[in-house]
N, C-alpha and C positions, 0 to 999 in steps of 0.2 A: 810519662811525659813530665818533664821538670817544669814547674811554674816559673814565670819570669821574675817574680818577686820572692821575698823570703817566706818560709813556711808560716811565720807569725801572721802576716797579712792574709795568707790563705785561710788559716784557721779563724782569723778575726772576721773576715767576710762570711765564712761559712756559719759562724756563730750568729752573726747579725741576720743572716738569711733564715736560720732556724727560729730565732726569737721572733723575727717579723712574721713568719708563717704561723707561729702559735698565737701571736696577737691578732692576726687576721680572723681566726676562728673563735677567739675567746672574748674579744672586746664587744660589749653590747652596743656601744655607739658606732653606727655604720661609718661615720666620717673617720673615726679613729682606725677602724678596720681598713678603710681605703688607703689611709696614709701608711699604715703598716705594710700594705701590699706594695706600695711604691718603694718603700725601703727594701723590702724583700727582693723585688725585681732589680733594683739598682745593685744590691749586693751580689746577686747572681750574675749580672752583667760584668761586674768587677772580676769575678772568678773566671769568667770566659776570657777576659783580657789577659789575666795572668797565665792562662793556658794557651796563649798565642791564637786566640780565636776572635779577632776584632770584628769580623763580619757578623758572627753570631751575636756578639755583644751589642753591635749597632742595631741589628734586627730586634734584639730583646728590648732595647730602649725605645726605638721608634715605633715598633708594632704595638707594644703594650702601653705606650704613652697614650695613643688614641683610645685603647681599650679602657684605660683608667679614666679618661675624660668622660667616656660614656657611662662608666660606673658611677662617677660623681653625679651625673644627671639622674641616674636611678636613685642615688642616695638622697638627693634633694627631694625627689618624689616620695621616697619612703618616710622621710622625716615628717612630712605633713600628715602621715597616718596617725590616727588617734593612738595614744600611748597604751590604753587598755586593750585595743585591738592587737597591737604588736605583742604585748605580753601574752595574750590568749593564743596567738599563733605560735609563739615560742614555746609555751607550755605544752601545746599539742604536738609539736614536732621534735622535741628534744630526744625522745626515745628512738625515733627513726635516725636522727643524727648520730646518736651513740652507736647504733648498730652499724651504720655505714662507716663510721670512723674505726670501729673494731675490725670490720672486714678489710678495709684498706690497710690498716696497720698489720694485720696478719699476712696480707699479700706482700707488703713491703718486706717483712721479716723473711718470708719464704723465698722471695727473689734474691734477697741479700745473702741468705745462707745456702740456698740450693739453686742459684741462678744458672749454673752450668748444666744441671740435669733438666731444669725446666725448659731452657732454651738451648738445646745442643747446637754446637758449632759444626758446620759441614764444610769440608774443604772443597774448593772449586776444582772441577775436573779440567784437564787439559784438552783443548779441542785438537783432534788429530786430523790435520788436512795439510795440503801442500803449502799453504800460506803461513803455517805456524813455524816460527823461528826456533822453537824448542830451547829457548834461553830463559833461565831464571836469574833474577837480579835482587840486590838488596842495597838500598840507599842508606848509608850509615854516616854518623858523625854530626848529626844535627841535634834534635831534641829527644831522641830515643834513649832508652837505658840499655845497659848491657844485657839485662834479662830479656828485653824485647828483641834484641839481636838474636839471642839464643833461641827464643821462641820462634822467630822467623825461620831460622835454619831447621829447627825440628819440624815445623809444618812443611817445609820444602822436602825434607827427607821422607816424611810420611806420604806426601803426595806422589813423590817419585816411586815409592814402593807400590803404590796403587796403580799408577798409570804408565810408568816408564816413558814419560813423554818429554823429558828434558835431556838435552845433550851436553849442556854446560851451565855453569853458574858463574856470574860476574858480580863481584862486590863493587859498588860504586861509592867512592869517597865524596862526601858533600863539601862543596866550597861555598862559604857564606857570602863572599863578595857579591855586591850588586843584587842582593836578595833582601827579603824582609828580615832575615836572621843575620844581618851583617855584623851584629854585635857578638855573635858566637865565635869561638876560636876554631880555626880549621883543624882537620885531623893531622896527627903527627905521622911521620914515617913508621915509627914503631907500631902505632895503632893499625896502620894499613897492613903491615906485614903480619901482625898477629891475627887480624881479621881473615886474611887469606889462609894462614896456616890452620886456624880453627875451622874454617870452611872446608878445607881439604880433609880434615880429620872427621868432621861430622857428616859430610856429604860424600861418604865413600861409595854411594850408589850413583853418583854423578860421574859420567865418563871424563869430564874435563872441568877444570877451574881456570878461568881466564883472568889475566891482569889487565885492567883498562888503563893503558898508558896515558890517555888524554887527561885523566884526573890524577893519576899517580906520578906523572912525569916519566919520560923514557928511562931515566937512570934508575929510579926506584922500581919501575916495572921489571927491569932486568934482574934486579935483586930478588923480586918476588918469585922469579922462576926457581929460586933455591928455597922458597918457603911454602911450596905447595902448588903454585900455579904451573901449568904445563903449556900455556900458550899466551900470546899477547893479543889484545883486542883493541881496535881503534883505527882501522884502515878506513878512513872516511874522507869524502871529497870536500865537505864543508863543515864548519862547526858553528853554524848560526845560533842554534839553541844554547850551546855552551857559552859563546861569547856574550850573549844577551842576558843570560840568567845566572851564570856561575862565575867564571873568572876570565878576564881578558887574556891571560897568558896562553890560553888554549889555541888561539889563532896563530901564535908564533910557531907551533908545531904542525898545525893542520894545513897551513898554506905553503909549506915548503915543497 
């Protein structure tokens, strides 16, 4: 997923978040630790915004803002404790804290280096019943990378080998008009044809590759028949979802 801002700001907020987290656990003054926690959470919310997750960023700020207020109340209560008592408590618990930090650090390193083996991924099986359309799709041309497109096709190919539950594959070109990603450029005709051609080469265990003319336009969809597609898809009575969320020109073809 490509961030909305430059990598410089991504690394900047990531560094702020890491430094803030270190200050939270190293500062002896609880007020300073609380302030460092606020900075850490705001930096994390900024990264969420860069990754096109405004809802998560809003929850991050709103939810933890209340938590930080409660934390300040506890800080005020702790400040009133005698300094000698606080030092005695710290001296008696630092060994436990070091052990816990070591265990958590080892767990983080293990997940980072061997995350796939610790948490294996399982493909979803296809439900075989009369209501299954047996159609696989891939929405492309928004914030995904080329590697993620290939990964999507590989997963479909492996799932088809296991279940033989799909009859066709339909790549869907994303149109950013009237969406949250309106600033993104639309897919080009060359990209659409390459996607269909690569899909036909990789998904040789799929009986059919269909070109969705509603998003490709009828002219390009006909050309796609020479680039790996063997059928056209888009015989629909209405295009309410398309006209509302993708591009207004769909209604020009769907209402004829």
